[in-house]
C-alpha positions in Angstrom: 20.3 35.1 45.3 18.1 37.1 42.6 20.9 39.5 42.0 23.4 36.7 41.3 20.9 34.9 39.0 20.1 37.9 36.9 23.7 38.7 36.3 24.8 35.3 35.5 24.4 34.7 31.7 24.7 30.9 32.3 21.4 30.9 34.0 19.3 32.7 31.3 16.9 30.6 29.0 16.9 30.6 25.3 13.8 31.2 23.2 12.8 32.0 19.7 11.3 35.2 18.5 7.8 34.1 19.2 9.0 33.1 22.8 9.0 29.2 22.2 11.5 27.7 24.7 14.8 26.2 23.3 16.9 25.7 26.4 16.7 26.3 30.0 13.4 24.2 30.9 14.8 23.4 34.3 15.8 27.0 35.0 12.6 28.3 34.1 10.7 25.7 36.3 13.0 26.6 39.3 12.2 30.4 38.8 8.4 29.6 38.7 8.7 27.6 42.0 10.5 30.6 43.5 7.6 32.8 42.6 9.8 35.0 40.2 7.9 37.0 37.6 10.6 37.6 35.2 13.7 35.8 33.9 16.4 37.0 31.3 16.1 35.3 28.1 18.4 35.0 24.8 16.3 35.4 21.9 17.8 33.5 18.8 16.6 33.4 15.1 16.1 29.7 14.4 13.8 28.1 11.7 12.0 24.8 12.8 14.7 22.2 12.1 17.3 24.5 13.7 15.1 25.2 16.6 14.5 21.6 17.2 18.1 20.6 16.9 18.7 23.1 19.8 15.9 21.7 21.9 17.4 18.2 21.4 20.9 19.3 22.5 19.3 20.8 25.5 17.8 17.4 26.4 20.9 15.5 25.6 22.9 17.2 28.3 20.5 16.1 31.0 22.1 13.5 33.5 18.6 11.9 34.3 18.0 10.5 30.8 17.9 6.8 30.4 19.5 4.9 27.5 16.3 4.7 25.6 15.5 8.4 25.7 19.2 9.2 24.7 18.8 6.7 21.7 15.6 8.5 20.6 17.0 12.0 20.8 20.3 10.9 19.0 18.2 9.2 16.4 16.0 12.2 15.6 19.1 14.6 15.8 20.7 12.5 13.4 17.8 12.7 11.1 17.7 16.5 11.4 21.4 16.9 10.9 21.3 15.0 7.6 18.3 17.1 6.4 20.4 20.2 7.0 23.4 18.6 5.5 22.3 16.0 3.1 25.9 15.5 1.6 26.8 13.9 5.1 24.5 11.1 4.5 26.3 7.7 4.3 27.5 6.9 0.8 27.2 10.6 -0.5 30.7 11.6 -1.6 31.7 14.2 -4.2 34.1 12.6 -6.8 36.4 9.9 -6.2 39.8 9.4 -4.8 41.6 10.0 -8.1 39.6 13.3 -8.9 39.8 14.6 -5.5 43.6 14.4 -5.7 43.5 16.1 -8.9 41.3 18.9 -7.7 43.8 19.3 -4.6 46.7 19.6 -6.8 45.1 22.1 -9.3 45.6 19.9 -12.3 41.9 19.7 -12.9 40.2 22.6 -11.3 41.5 25.9 -10.1 38.7 26.4 -7.6 39.7 26.4 -4.0 38.5 23.2 -2.1 35.2 23.4 -0.5 35.2 22.4 3.0 32.6 19.7 3.5 30.5 19.5 6.8 31.5 16.7 9.2 29.7 13.4 9.1 27.1 13.3 11.9 29.0 10.9 14.0 32.2 12.8 13.9 30.2 16.2 14.5 27.9 14.9 17.4 30.8 13.0 19.1 32.9 16.2 19.2 29.9 18.3 20.4 28.7 15.8 23.1 32.1 14.6 24.5 31.4 11.0 23.4 33.3 8.3 21.4 32.3 7.7 17.8 31.3 4.4 18.6 28.7 5.5 21.5 27.1 8.1 19.2 26.8 5.7 16.3 25.3 2.9 18.8 22.8 5.6 20.1 21.6 6.7 16.8 21.2 3.2 15.3 19.2 2.1 18.5 17.0 4.9 18.4 16.1 4.6 14.7 15.7 0.8 14.9 13.4 0.9 18.1 11.1 3.6 16.6 8.3 1.0 15.5 7.9 -0.1 19.0 9.0 2.9 21.0 5.6 3.5 22.4 5.9 -0.1 24.0 9.3 0.4 25.5 8.5 3.8 27.2 7.9 3.7 30.9 9.2 0.0 31.1 12.1 -1.5 33.0 13.8 -1.9 29.6 14.3 1.7 29.0 17.8 1.8 30.8 19.0 -1.8 29.9 21.3 -1.4 27.0 21.6 -5.0 26.5 17.7 -5.7 26.2 17.6 -2.7 24.0 20.1 -4.1 21.7 18.4 -7.5 21.7 15.3 -5.8 20.3 17.2 -4.0 17.8 18.6 -7.4 16.5 15.0 -8.6 16.2 14.0 -5.5 14.3 17.0 -5.7 12.0 15.2 -5.6 8.3 17.9 -8.0 6.9 18.6 -10.5 9.7 15.8 -9.7 12.3 12.4 -11.4 12.6 10.4 -8.4 12.3 8.1 -6.1 14.5 5.6 -8.7 15.1 8.0 -11.0 16.7 9.7 -8.2 18.6 6.4 -7.0 20.1 5.5 -10.7 21.2 8.9 -11.0 22.8 8.4 -7.7 24.6 4.9 -8.6 25.9 6.3 -11.9 27.4 9.2 -10.0 29.1 6.9 -7.4 30.6 4.4 -10.1 31.7 7.3 -12.1 33.5 9.2 -9.5 35.1 12.2 -12.0 35.7 12.8 -12.3 32.1 15.3 -10.5 29.9 14.5 -9.8 26.3 16.8 -12.7 25.4 15.1 -15.1 27.6 11.7 -14.1 26.5 12.7 -14.8 22.9 13.9 -18.3 23.8 10.6 -18.7 25.7 8.6 -17.6 22.5 10.7 -19.9 20.2 9.8 -23.0 22.8 6.1 -22.1 22.6 6.3 -21.7 18.7 8.0 -25.0 18.5 5.4 -26.6 20.7 2.5 -25.1 18.7 4.1 -26.4 15.4 4.6 -30.0 16.8 1.0 -29.8 18.1 -0.3 -28.9 14.7 1.7 -31.8 13.1 0.2 -34.2 15.3 -3.3 -33.1 15.2 -5.3 -33.9 12.1 -5.6 -31.0 9.7 -8.8 -29.1 10.3 -9.2 -26.1 8.0 -11.4 -23.5 9.6 -12.1 -19.9 8.7 -11.1 -17.5 11.7 -13.9 -15.7 13.1 -13.5 -11.9 12.5 -15.5 -9.4 14.1 -17.9 -7.4 11.8 -17.8 -3.6 11.9 -20.9 -1.8 10.9 -20.5 2.2 11.0 -23.4 4.9 11.2 -22.8 8.5 10.5 -21.7 10.7 13.3 -20.1 7.6 15.1 -16.5 8.0 16.6 -14.3 4.8 16.9 -10.9 4.2 18.4 -8.3 2.4 16.8 -5.6 1.8 19.5 -4.3 5.4 20.0 -6.0 6.7 16.7 -9.4 8.1 16.3 -12.0 7.6 13.3 -14.8 9.9 12.9 -17.6 9.4 10.4 -18.7 13.0 9.6 -18.3 16.0 7.5 -14.8 17.2 7.3 -15.5 20.8 7.3 -17.6 20.4 10.6 -14.9 18.2 12.3 -12.1 20.6 11.3 -13.8 23.4 13.5 -13.1 21.5 16.7 -9.9 19.6 15.9 -6.5 20.7 17.5 -3.5 18.9 16.0 0.3 19.5 15.1 -0.2 18.6 11.4 -3.0 18.2 8.7 -1.9 15.8 5.9 -4.6 14.8 3.5 -5.7 13.9 -0.1 -8.8 15.8 -0.6 -11.4 15.9 -3.3 -9.6 18.1 -6.0 -12.8 19.6 -7.5 -12.2 17.9 -10.8 -15.1 15.4 -11.0 -12.8 12.5 -11.1 -14.4 9.3 -12.8 -12.6 6.1 -11.8 -13.3 4.5 -15.3 -9.9 2.9 -15.7 -8.9 -1.0 -15.9 -7.3 -2.5 -13.1 -3.9 -4.3 -13.3 -5.3 -7.6 -14.3 -7.5 -6.0 -17.1 -10.8 -6.1 -14.9 -12.9 -2.9 -14.9 -12.9 -0.6 -12.0 -15.7 -0.9 -9.6 -14.8 2.0 -7.4 -17.4 4.7 -6.5 -16.8 8.4 -7.7 -15.1 10.5 -5.0 -17.7 12.3 -3.0 -17.4 16.1 -3.2 -15.2 16.2 -6.2 -17.9 17.9 -8.4 -17.5 21.3 -6.5 -14.3 23.4 -6.2 -12.1 22.5 -3.2 -11.9 25.3 -0.6 -8.6 24.6 1.7 -9.1 27.6 3.8 -10.8 25.9 6.9 -7.8 23.6 7.0 -4.8 25.9 6.9 -4.6 27.1 10.6 -2.4 24.2 11.7 1.5 24.4 12.0 2.1 21.7 9.3 -0.2 21.3 6.2 0.0 19.0 3.3 -2.4 18.6 0.5 -2.3 16.4 -2.5 -3.9 17.7 -5.7 -3.0 21.1 -4.7 -2.1 22.0 -8.3 -5.7 22.2 -9.1 -6.4 24.8 -6.3 -3.2 26.5 -6.0 -4.8 29.9 -6.4 -6.5 29.5 -3.0 -3.3 28.6 -1.2 -0.5 30.7 0.5 3.1 30.4 -0.3 4.7 27.0 0.5 6.8 24.2 -0.8 5.9 21.4 -3.4 6.4 17.7 -2.8 6.7 15.6 -5.9 5.7 11.8 -5.7 7.4 10.0 -8.5 5.7 6.6 -9.0 7.1 5.3 -12.2 8.1 1.7 -12.7 7.6 0.9 -16.3 6.2 3.0 -19.2 3.6 0.3 -19.8 2.0 0.6 -16.4 2.2 4.2 -16.4 0.0 4.4 -19.4 -2.8 3.0 -17.4 -3.0 5.8 -15.2 -1.8 8.8 -17.1 0.5 11.1 -15.1 3.4 9.1 -13.5 3.8 11.7 -10.8 1.6 13.5 -8.5 2.0 17.0 -6.7 1.4 18.0 -3.0 1.6 21.6 -1.4 3.0 21.6 2.1 4.1 24.1 4.8 5.7 22.6 7.7 7.3 24.1 11.0 10.0 21.5 10.9 11.6 22.1 7.6 12.7 25.3 5.6 12.9 23.3 2.4 10.7 24.4 -0.6 10.9 21.0 -2.5 10.9 17.5 -1.6 11.0 14.4 -4.0 9.7 11.1 -3.0 10.0 8.1 -5.0 7.8 5.0 -4.1 7.5 2.2 -6.5 3.9 2.0 -7.3 2.9 0.2 -10.6 0.9 3.4 -11.9 -1.7 5.2 -9.7 -4.1 2.4 -10.0 -2.0 -0.4 -9.5 -1.4 -0.6 -5.8 -3.1 -3.7 -5.8 -1.1 -5.2 -8.4 1.7 -7.9 -8.2 4.0 -5.1 -9.7 2.9 -2.6 -7.1 3.8 -2.0 -3.6 1.6 -4.9 -2.2 -0.9 -2.5 -0.8 -4.5 -4.0 -1.6 -6.4 -1.1 -3.3 -9.7 -0.2 -1.7 -10.1 3.5 -2.8 -10.0 5.1 -6.2 -7.3 7.7 -5.0 -5.5 5.6 -2.4 -2.0 6.5 -1.6 0.6 3.9 -0.6 1.5 3.6 3.1 5.1 3.8 2.3 4.5 7.2 0.5 2.6 8.5 3.6 5.2 7.2 6.1 8.0 9.1 4.2 5.9 12.3 4.2 5.3 11.8 8.0 9.1 11.5 8.7 9.8 14.5 6.5 7.3 16.9 7.9 6.4 15.8 11.3 8.0 14.5 14.6 7.3 11.3 16.4 4.5 11.4 18.9 2.9 14.3 17.3 -1.0 14.4 16.4 -2.0 14.1 12.6 -5.2 15.1 11.3 -6.5 13.9 8.0 -9.8 15.1 7.2 -10.4 12.9 4.1 -9.1 9.6 5.3 -10.3 7.5 2.4 -9.2 3.9 2.8 -6.8 4.9 6.0 -3.3 4.9 4.4 -2.5 8.0 6.6 -3.5 6.2 9.8 -1.6 3.0 9.0 1.6 5.2 8.4 1.0 7.0 11.7 0.9 3.7 13.4 4.2 2.7 11.8 5.8 5.9 12.6 4.7 6.6 16.1 2.4 9.5 15.4 -1.2 9.7 16.6 -4.0 10.0 13.9 -7.2 11.7 14.0 -9.1 10.8 10.6 -12.4 11.8 9.2 -14.3 10.1 6.5 -17.8 10.8 5.6 -18.7 7.7 3.8 -19.6 4.7 6.0 -18.4 2.1 3.5 -14.8 3.5 3.7 -15.0 3.8 7.3 -15.9 0.1 7.6 -12.9 -0.5 5.3 -10.4 1.5 7.5 -11.5 -0.6 10.7 -11.1 -3.9 8.9 -7.8 -2.8 7.4 -6.5 -1.8 10.8 -7.8 -4.8 12.6 -6.4 -7.2 10.0 -2.9 -5.6 10.1 -2.4 -5.2 13.7 -5.0 -7.6 15.3 -6.2 -4.7 17.5 -9.9 -4.6 17.5 -11.4 -1.0 17.0 -14.2 0.0 19.6 -17.1 2.4 19.3 -16.8 5.3 21.6 
């Protein structure tokens, strides 16, 4: 049996040069159970995205995957494929029908026609032996269900295409009812195991109608909801759902944190004074950034596989080679003048992309206008607060779902909120108790999940 195994190339495993398993998990497990000490392996040279793509392909051929797992893998595979082949994204075509015909006939251009890569659906359908329709359906499902993926996992709905599609309808950004309704429907269906998602939606609708009728009949009594009060002391650790907030010095916390990625907006060492006016003309009342009077030392934070620092142009001489992300926040010139620069730079290094530059454009009424009517509707609570949408796009570009992200300078908590929105787990550190309390209140007000002291 051993001789057959060692001479059958189909039974080898595939690894990267640093022995990270790409394909053959089941074969490796079988060999371990047989007590074998060695197994032949094929070593391939793949970068982060190519390696992940190969790993996903290995998972997609497994027969035991349920429909939710297939959709999740398919959506991530499409995301990676379009990162590697950006011209294949929907709506990106070179030229038009007229110029294309001219190029082919040689009347306009004498260069040979460049063969463009196939669209994702066409490429995946051919590789996986599926119809275009099925590949498209799986990718759309996986992307749509990402905000509630952690709630679907390990439930009876994982392998019910009908129920998954009903959830997709609820989450549709144009015609759906939003994440909140989808979560409420899912909770009803999980409580009453006889209900489908569609039946649970009807039940929720009846409950809402009954509540509305009751409110119409009852006299209008306006009362302020009783909100919990959070008081934070230095050294405390708080749990916010699956996330963690530590009120402590970032340099001390960094020594004991293990994570997949570190993404942060640290003090740049420029002694920044927030003395600008707000969007409504009122003076700023924000405190100076603690620790910004001294040069920033990034070295204690660079050991993680993925790292991103805003403001790195102020301390680039202390960073290794990496890529640069540009955040373009322009809307109108008169708003930009309130904050000075209409863009910000961030240095990054990621195990998941070989790109050396990334552009992110998030409408943000100038750097100080996140709380404005012209901004992105994120109430400003910190002098250098970043929009949640900006952090969300960064997480999608540089990290994977279910990874752990460490932000040692959490500020008002935008990274933590973005992690919740993208199915990542955040470990955040903030030394100022006032901002820790802001983070706890912000999370509770947005998700109605009460933080608890560990």
